[in-house]
N, C-alpha and C positions, 0 to 999 in steps of 0.2 A: 596501441594503448593496452596496458595490461588489464585484464578483466578482473574485477574484484569478485570474489565468491560471495554467495548469499550469506549474510551474517559475518562478513569479513571484518566488521568493526571490532570483533573480539580478537585482538591480536596477541594477547598475552595470557599465560596461565599461572595460577598461583602454585607455589611449590607443593609437592605432594606431602604425605605424612612424614613428620620428622623421624629420623632413624633413632630408635630407642637404644639406650645403653644397656646391653644385655650381658656385660661381662660379670657384674656382681649380682644382678637381680634378674634372672632369666624370666621370672613370671610377672615382673612388674609391668604394668600397662601405662601408657602415656596418659596424663591427666586429660579428662574431657573438658570441653568448654562449659562455662557456667551458663545458666539460663539467660543471664544478663548479656553475656557475649553473643549468644544466639539471637537475642532480641536486637542487639546492635547490628548484627549481620543482616537481619531482615530489613531493618530500617535503611541500611546502606543500599541494599538491593532495590528497595522501593524508591529511594531517592534517585538512584541511577536510572531506573526505569522512567521516572517522571522527567528527569533531565533529557533523556533520549527522546521522549514523546514531544517535549517542548521544542527541542532542536528541529525535529521533523516538521512540526507545525509551522515554525518560523521560516524554515528553509523553503517549504512549499509556497508560503505567502510571498517571500522575497523573489523566488525564481519566477513566479507568475507575474509579479509586478515589475521587477527590474531585470529579468533575464538571468542567464546562467553565470554571468560575470561576477556575481556577488561572492565575496571571499568567505572562507570558513570563519575567519576572525570576526567579520561583520555579523555573520549569522550567530556566532557565540555572543557577541555584544548585545544583539537584539533579543536573544533568548535569555539573557541574564545569567549566563554561565561562563566559566573560564574557557579560553581557547583550547586548553589541554583536554577539557571534557569533550569538546566536539571532535578533536583530532583522535582521541582515544576510541570513540565510538565509530568515527568515519575517517579513516586515515587518508582517503583520497576523495576528490570531488565525485568521481564515478561511483564510489561506494555510497555516497550520500544520495546521488541521483537514484540509484537502484532502491535504496531504502525508502525514499519518498514515494516512488512509484508503487512499491510493494505495500506500503502503509495505506495508500489510497485504495488499493484492491481489497485489503483487509477491511477497510471501512465499508466498502460496497458489499462485501460478504455479510457483514453484520446487518446492513440495511436490508439485504435480501431475506435474511432470517426473520427480521422484524416484520417485513411485508407478508411473509408466508403465514404469519399468525393472524392476519386480518381476513375479513370475508370479502374483500374487494377483488372481483374477477379481473379487473383491469390493473391490478397492482404491478403487473409486468411493465406497463408503460411508465409508471412512476420510477421504477428501478432503471429502465433504459434512459429516461431523461437525466437521472442522476449520473449514470455512467457516461453519457455524452458530455455533460457539464464538467465532470471530473477530467475527462480527456482534454477538453478545451482549456481548463485551468492548468493542466500539466503538460501542455503541448510541447513546451521547450524541453522539459525533462525527457519526455518520450522520444523526441527527436534526437536528443543527445545519446540516449540508449540505443536507438536504431542506428545512429552513425557509428557507434562502437560495436555494432552487430550483436546487441543484446536482444534476447527474446524473453519476455517475462514468463512465458509458458515453460521455458526451460530453466530460467534463473530462479523462479519461485513456483515450481510446478504444483505444489500442494495448495497454495493460495489461489492460483489460477484455476485449478480443478474445482475448488470450493465455490468460486464465483460461477463457473459454468453450471455446476449442480444447482445453485440457487436460481439462476436464470431458467434452467430446464424445469424446475418445479413450478415456477410462476408461469412459464409458457404452457405447461400441461394444463394448469388451472384455467388459463385464458382460452385455450383450445376447447376445453370442456364447456365453458360458458359461452362460446361463440364470440368472444371479444377480440379475437385476432384471426388473421387469415388461416384457414384450415391447412394450407399447404406449406406453411412456414416451419422450417426445422431450426433447432438450436444452432447448428453449424452456420446456417444462413444468417441467423439473427446476430451471432457474434461477428460475422464478417461485415454485416451492415453497420454495426456499431464502430468497428475499425474504420469502415469507409466514411462514417460521419466525422471521425477525427480528421481524416485526410481532407474532406470537403471544407471543414471549418478552417483548417490551415490554408487551403488553397484560396479561400475567400478572404484571408487575412482577418478573420473574425475572432481570433483567440482572446483578444483583450476586450471584446464587446460582448457582454452577457446577452444583450438583446438580439444581436445578429446571430450569435452561435446558437441561442435557443430557438430562433426562427428556422435555421437550417435543420436543427434536430427535429423540430416539429414537423417539417415537411417529410422527413424520412419516417417518422413515427406514423404519420397519417397514411403512408403507403402500406403499413402493416395491418391496418384495420380491415375487417371484412368488406368486400365489395358489395354494393347494393345490388339486389336481384331485380 
């Protein structure tokens, strides 16, 4: 299977600057776009961004509910866009899988930033719960990426690093408040989160929020300080 590169949905480039006719007017410059044209470009870019976000949202929902067999055309129909829009952003299913997984990590990064602004010393557990829930919701996508030998840490290193930093900040605060085991490192914590995904899959609990949350809670309980 050919691996799509991060951002491989952008497959075409617009032509460069038009060649100016310099034979008779060597100092003549090509006309600039009007402000209205610039405004139109911005609107088009914003519209394309909204369409892409909508496609990712619908794809994640359908993959979680119906599995990975959902066609790109069906995703387009449910997202309210044309098939060409989906195929232009995501030329292959694999490119869409990668984009869905990366989008989920970006959302977790934003949640980590929001939690860092609170005074809750146990905010780490809120983020970990969300990370485990996200993993359960996207288990099929993550399995497909693993089967294709994709590692999000190498496919989207900046986003993965941002999430690790967010977890580290919350872990440091939990350590300072005595809300988490003093011997827990961020490397161990990230490994435990990955292990939670595997445990949820092994138990066949991906489609049961109650069961997956119960498994996640057992793991989280093991991270709290031991009574003396």
